[in-house]
TORKOL-4160 file (C-alpha; in steps of 0.2 Angstrom, whole numbers, padded with zeros to 4 digits, m for minus):
83
<pt num="1" X="m0503" Y="0201" Z="0563"/>
<pt num="2" X="m0519" Y="0191" Z="0557"/>
<pt num="3" X="m0532" Y="0184" Z="0569"/>
<pt num="4" X="m0536" Y="0166" Z="0567"/>
<pt num="5" X="m0554" Y="0161" Z="0572"/>
<pt num="6" X="m0553" Y="0143" Z="0567"/>
<pt num="7" X="m0549" Y="0136" Z="0584"/>
<pt num="8" X="m0557" Y="0150" Z="0594"/>
<pt num="9" X="m0570" Y="0146" Z="0607"/>
<pt num="10" X="m0585" Y="0157" Z="0609"/>
<pt num="11" X="m0593" Y="0157" Z="0626"/>
<pt num="12" X="m0612" Y="0153" Z="0626"/>
<pt num="13" X="m0623" Y="0165" Z="0635"/>
<pt num="14" X="m0638" Y="0156" Z="0643"/>
<pt num="15" X="m0649" Y="0168" Z="0652"/>
<pt num="16" X="m0658" Y="0162" Z="0667"/>
<pt num="17" X="m0676" Y="0168" Z="0666"/>
<pt num="18" X="m0687" Y="0168" Z="0681"/>
<pt num="19" X="m0705" Y="0162" Z="0680"/>
<pt num="20" X="m0711" Y="0180" Z="0682"/>
<pt num="21" X="m0701" Y="0186" Z="0668"/>
<pt num="22" X="m0706" Y="0171" Z="0657"/>
<pt num="23" X="m0724" Y="0175" Z="0661"/>
<pt num="24" X="m0721" Y="0194" Z="0656"/>
<pt num="25" X="m0713" Y="0189" Z="0640"/>
<pt num="26" X="m0727" Y="0177" Z="0635"/>
<pt num="27" X="m0739" Y="0190" Z="0639"/>
<pt num="28" X="m0730" Y="0203" Z="0628"/>
<pt num="29" X="m0729" Y="0190" Z="0614"/>
<pt num="30" X="m0748" Y="0187" Z="0615"/>
<pt num="31" X="m0752" Y="0205" Z="0614"/>
<pt num="32" X="m0740" Y="0207" Z="0598"/>
<pt num="33" X="m0748" Y="0192" Z="0590"/>
<pt num="34" X="m0766" Y="0198" Z="0594"/>
<pt num="35" X="m0761" Y="0215" Z="0586"/>
<pt num="36" X="m0754" Y="0206" Z="0570"/>
<pt num="37" X="m0769" Y="0196" Z="0569"/>
<pt num="38" X="m0780" Y="0212" Z="0569"/>
<pt num="39" X="m0769" Y="0220" Z="0555"/>
<pt num="40" X="m0770" Y="0205" Z="0544"/>
<pt num="41" X="m0788" Y="0202" Z="0547"/>
<pt num="42" X="m0792" Y="0220" Z="0542"/>
<pt num="43" X="m0781" Y="0218" Z="0526"/>
<pt num="44" X="m0788" Y="0201" Z="0521"/>
<pt num="45" X="m0807" Y="0201" Z="0520"/>
<pt num="46" X="m0807" Y="0185" Z="0511"/>
<pt num="47" X="m0794" Y="0172" Z="0507"/>
<pt num="48" X="m0785" Y="0177" Z="0491"/>
<pt num="49" X="m0786" Y="0166" Z="0475"/>
<pt num="50" X="m0769" Y="0164" Z="0467"/>
<pt num="51" X="m0768" Y="0161" Z="0448"/>
<pt num="52" X="m0755" Y="0147" Z="0443"/>
<pt num="53" X="m0747" Y="0149" Z="0426"/>
<pt num="54" X="m0738" Y="0133" Z="0427"/>
<pt num="55" X="m0728" Y="0120" Z="0437"/>
<pt num="56" X="m0709" Y="0117" Z="0436"/>
<pt num="57" X="m0696" Y="0107" Z="0446"/>
<pt num="58" X="m0678" Y="0107" Z="0452"/>
<pt num="59" X="m0669" Y="0092" Z="0447"/>
<pt num="60" X="m0685" Y="0081" Z="0448"/>
<pt num="61" X="m0684" Y="0083" Z="0467"/>
<pt num="62" X="m0694" Y="0099" Z="0471"/>
<pt num="63" X="m0710" Y="0104" Z="0463"/>
<pt num="64" X="m0715" Y="0122" Z="0463"/>
<pt num="65" X="m0730" Y="0132" Z="0455"/>
<pt num="66" X="m0727" Y="0148" Z="0445"/>
<pt num="67" X="m0739" Y="0160" Z="0453"/>
<pt num="68" X="m0745" Y="0175" Z="0442"/>
<pt num="69" X="m0742" Y="0192" Z="0449"/>
<pt num="70" X="m0759" Y="0200" Z="0451"/>
<pt num="71" X="m0769" Y="0211" Z="0463"/>
<pt num="72" X="m0772" Y="0197" Z="0476"/>
<pt num="73" X="m0753" Y="0191" Z="0475"/>
<pt num="74" X="m0748" Y="0209" Z="0478"/>
<pt num="75" X="m0759" Y="0210" Z="0493"/>
<pt num="76" X="m0750" Y="0194" Z="0500"/>
<pt num="77" X="m0734" Y="0203" Z="0497"/>
<pt num="78" X="m0739" Y="0218" Z="0507"/>
<pt num="79" X="m0745" Y="0207" Z="0521"/>
<pt num="80" X="m0728" Y="0198" Z="0521"/>
<pt num="81" X="m0718" Y="0214" Z="0521"/>
<pt num="82" X="m0728" Y="0220" Z="0536"/>
<pt num="83" X="m0725" Y="0204" Z="0546"/>
């Protein structure tokens, strides 16, 4: 027998958060963001300069730059992977 999920209804879980729990969560989020900021600021001493090797488009609707892979671009990849 095959299960059909087309007409299935999924209950929504809406947690009730007290003001105290909300305050704790916001506090934790602030600590995590502060720690991330420290890590990133240690890695990025100066803003990286990206070298562009050209510009292209998708169906004349979306324009994008072709960024050359170099040391500064690799540094941004490392930061992105950490975050």
